[in-house]
C-alpha positions as CSV (number, residue, x, y, z in Angstrom):
1,X,3.0,26.2,10.9
2,X,4.4,23.5,13.3
3,X,4.8,20.0,11.9
4,X,3.6,16.9,13.5
5,X,5.8,13.8,13.5
6,X,2.9,11.4,13.1
7,X,0.9,10.8,10.0
8,X,-2.8,11.2,10.1
9,X,-4.7,9.9,7.0
10,X,-7.2,12.4,5.7
11,X,-9.1,9.7,3.6
12,X,-8.6,11.4,0.3
13,X,-8.0,8.2,-1.6
14,X,-5.0,9.5,-3.6
15,X,-2.9,6.5,-2.4
16,X,-5.5,4.2,-4.0
17,X,-4.8,5.6,-7.5
18,X,-2.6,4.2,-10.3
19,X,-1.9,0.9,-11.8
20,X,0.5,-1.6,-10.2
21,X,2.3,-2.0,-7.0
22,X,-0.6,-3.4,-4.9
23,X,0.2,-7.1,-4.5
24,X,-1.3,-9.9,-2.5
25,X,0.0,-13.4,-1.9
26,X,-2.5,-16.3,-1.9
27,X,-3.3,-15.9,1.8
28,X,-4.0,-12.1,1.3
29,X,-6.0,-12.7,-1.9
30,X,-8.1,-15.3,-0.1
31,X,-8.6,-13.1,2.9
32,X,-9.8,-10.3,0.6
33,X,-12.3,-12.6,-1.1
34,X,-13.6,-13.9,2.3
35,X,-14.0,-10.4,3.6
36,X,-16.1,-9.6,0.6
37,X,-18.1,-12.8,0.9
38,X,-16.9,-14.1,-2.4
39,X,-15.5,-17.4,-3.5
40,X,-11.8,-17.0,-4.4
41,X,-12.4,-17.7,-8.2
42,X,-15.0,-15.0,-8.4
43,X,-12.9,-12.5,-6.6
44,X,-10.0,-13.3,-8.9
45,X,-12.1,-12.6,-11.9
46,X,-13.5,-9.4,-10.5
47,X,-10.5,-7.6,-9.1
48,X,-7.3,-9.6,-9.2
49,X,-4.7,-10.4,-11.9
50,X,-2.3,-13.2,-11.3
51,X,1.2,-11.9,-11.9
52,X,2.9,-15.3,-11.3
53,X,2.2,-18.3,-9.2
54,X,1.5,-17.1,-5.6
55,X,1.3,-13.4,-6.5
56,X,-1.7,-11.3,-7.6
57,X,-2.1,-7.6,-8.3
58,X,-5.2,-5.6,-7.5
59,X,-6.8,-4.2,-10.7
60,X,-7.7,-0.5,-11.1
61,X,-10.5,1.3,-13.0
62,X,-9.1,2.7,-16.2
63,X,-7.0,5.7,-15.3
64,X,-8.3,5.7,-11.8
65,X,-8.6,4.2,-8.4
66,X,-8.2,0.6,-7.2
67,X,-11.3,-1.5,-7.9
68,X,-11.6,-2.0,-4.2
69,X,-11.9,1.7,-3.4
70,X,-15.5,2.8,-3.6
71,X,-17.4,5.6,-2.1
72,X,-14.3,7.0,-0.4
73,X,-13.4,3.8,1.4
74,X,-11.4,0.6,0.9
75,X,-13.8,-2.3,0.7
76,X,-11.2,-4.6,2.2
77,X,-9.7,-2.2,4.8
78,X,-9.4,-4.8,7.6
79,X,-7.5,-7.2,5.4
80,X,-5.9,-4.7,3.0
81,X,-2.5,-5.5,1.2
82,X,0.7,-5.1,3.1
83,X,1.8,-2.0,1.1
84,X,-1.5,-0.3,1.8
85,X,-1.2,-1.1,5.5
86,X,2.3,0.4,5.5
87,X,1.4,3.7,3.7
88,X,3.1,6.2,4.0
89,X,5.8,4.4,5.9
90,X,7.5,3.0,2.8
91,X,11.3,2.7,2.6
92,X,11.7,5.4,-0.1
93,X,9.6,7.9,1.8
94,X,11.4,7.5,5.1
95,X,14.9,7.5,3.6
96,X,14.7,9.9,0.6
97,X,13.6,13.5,1.1
98,X,12.9,14.0,-2.6
99,X,10.6,10.9,-2.7
100,X,8.9,12.2,0.4
101,X,8.3,15.6,-1.2
102,X,7.0,14.0,-4.4
103,X,4.5,11.8,-2.4
104,X,3.5,14.8,-0.3
105,X,2.4,16.6,-3.5
106,X,-0.4,13.9,-3.9
107,X,-1.1,13.0,-0.2
108,X,-2.5,15.9,1.9
109,X,-1.9,14.0,5.1
110,X,1.8,13.7,4.2
111,X,1.9,17.3,3.1
112,X,1.2,18.4,6.6
113,X,4.5,16.8,7.8
114,X,8.2,17.6,7.3
115,X,10.6,14.9,6.2
116,X,13.0,15.3,9.2
117,X,10.2,14.7,11.8
118,X,8.5,12.0,9.7
119,X,11.7,10.0,9.2
120,X,13.5,10.6,12.5
121,X,12.7,7.3,14.1
122,X,13.9,5.4,11.1
123,X,17.1,7.5,10.7
124,X,17.9,7.2,14.4
125,X,17.4,3.4,14.4
126,X,14.5,3.5,16.8
127,X,12.1,2.0,14.1
128,X,13.0,-0.8,11.7
129,X,13.2,0.2,8.0
130,X,10.3,-1.0,5.9
131,X,11.2,-3.7,3.3
132,X,12.8,-2.4,0.1
133,X,10.0,-4.1,-1.9
134,X,6.7,-5.4,-0.7
135,X,6.4,-7.5,-3.9
136,X,9.7,-9.2,-3.3
137,X,8.7,-9.9,0.3
138,X,5.5,-11.5,-0.8
139,X,7.3,-13.5,-3.5
140,X,9.8,-14.8,-1.0
141,X,7.1,-15.8,1.4
142,X,5.3,-17.6,-1.4
143,X,8.6,-19.4,-2.3
144,X,8.9,-17.5,-5.6
145,X,11.5,-15.0,-4.6
146,X,14.8,-14.7,-6.5
């Protein structure tokens, strides 16, 4: 089977599972609240947890999907968190073939690709590498980076 170099999301929702790693700064958290038509304090109570000043994580259902993933869709898709917008173009997945293979076990869209084709633009320097940490990038932007 020939491999495509470009990722096509199959909308399975597997990337919306698991606790942690989905972060928003104040601007992103407020945009999510506005998109849902909620005042920020209400949105914060319903689906966010403040990790530290200027940084919130999106909560998950116990043992399951992100609270903002319902009926097979992301409720805040137009304003979704940076790491969600980047998926699957994360630094580990474009630089580490083992991380790529592990992610491909859960992501059927990624499973259709080969690592060499998927990562070629990054390895050849035609595409900039994603940040090493989306959380650190948000913290730095909020003035709380180390």
